[in-house]
N, C-alpha and C positions, 0 to 999 in steps of 0.2 A: 350472680348471673341468672337470669330467668331461663327456665327450661323452654326449649323450642316448642312452638305450637304444632300440634299434629294437624295435618290437613284432614278435615272431615268432609266427605262428599255428602252434600245435602240432596235429598231426593224427596219428591212429593210423596205423601203417604200412599197415594194410589199406585206408585211405582215400586213399593216395597214387596218383597216376596211374600211375607206373612199377610199383608193386606190382600194381595191377589189370591193367596190360598184361602183366606177367610171368605172373600167374595165368591170364589168358585164353590166353596162349601155351602154357603147360604143359597146360592142359585140352584145347585144340585139338590140340596135338601128340600127346597120347595117342590121340585119336580118329583122327588122320591115320595114326599108326603102325599101328593096328588095321586101317584101311581098305587100307593098302598091303601088309600082310603077305601077302595072296594073290598079289601080284606079286613077292614077295621083294625089295622095294625099301625103302630108308630114306627118310625125308622129304627129306633133302638130295639123294639120288639122283633122286627123282621131280622135285624142283624144278629140278635141273640139266637133266633131260630136257625139262621144260616150257619153260625159258628157251631151250634150243637149238631147240625146236620153233617158238617164236615169233620167235627171232632167229638163224636158221641162219647158219653161217659165222663165228661168234664164235671167237676164239682161246682156247686154254686159259688164257692169261695174263689175258685179259679176264674169263673166268669166275671165276678166282681172286679178282680184285679185286671183282667183283660179290658174291661170297659171303664176303668178308672172311677168306679162307684163304690160306695160302702157295701159290705155284705148285706146290711139291712135293706138298702135300696134294691139290690139285685134280688133279694128274697121276695120283696113286694112285686117286682116285675115278673119273676118266675111264678109266683102265686096266681097272678092274673092269667098268665098263659096256661097254667095248669088247670085253672077253673074253666077255661075255654076248651079244654081237652086237647091242647096242642103239644103238651109235654108231660112227662112223669118225672117224679123225684123219688129215689129209693136210697136206703142206707147202703153205703159202701161196705161190703162184707169184710174188707181188710181194715177199715177204720170207720166204725159205726157213727162217729161224729160228723163224717162227711156225707153229704147227699149227692148222689150221682144223677145227672140230668140227661134224659133221652127224649127224643121226639116220638109222638104217637103217629099213627098212620095219617091222621088229620093234619098234624103238625108238618109232616113231610110233604103232604099235598099242598098245603098253604105256602110252605117255603118254596116249593118248586114253581108254583104259579107266580109268587113274588119274584123269583129269580128271572123269569121271563120279562117281567116288568122292569126289573133293574137293568137287564141287558138293553132294553129299549131306551131307558133313560141314559145309560152310558153311551150308546151309539149317538143319540141326539146331542149330548154334551160334547162329544169328541168329533163330531162330523166335520169340523173345519181344521182339525189337527192332522198334519200329514201322517200317513200310515207308518212311515219309517221313524217317526218321533214318538209314537205311542209306547213302544217297549221301553225306551229310555225314560220317558215320563213316569211309567209305572215303577221302573227300577229306582228312580230318584225318590218317589213317594215312599217306596218300601224302606229305603234307607232312613228317611225322616221318621217314619212310624217306628221302626226298630230302635232308633236313637231315643225317641221319646219314651219308649217302653222300658229302656234299660236304666 
């Protein structure tokens, strides 16, 4: 006896959650790139500065894990930001193999100016979303991000 066929709901690719998430990402990324151009920063460079601002003292290895890149790639990115005077790297006194990353005054200033631009991009992207839905949307995205990081 043949096994019963499971009913599979077919949906156009445009209606899948991942497609919509990717489309939103690409649209927002375009806006973010334009907003950060005046600071000569890429989105990942700005995001790294923001993470360091909110979690000072992270190691470059921890940053690499957080951004799903190799330690070598993160090292190159941090070198560029360090050469621009936006951050410093120093040996961790407890483990000299780890480099601790902190922002300079210039790095904090650029990050703060970028944050203003990011708030404007977010307001524009969410302007048609009902206010009472935004917190639930953020909660859902947080769950997805945490799931992917685990």
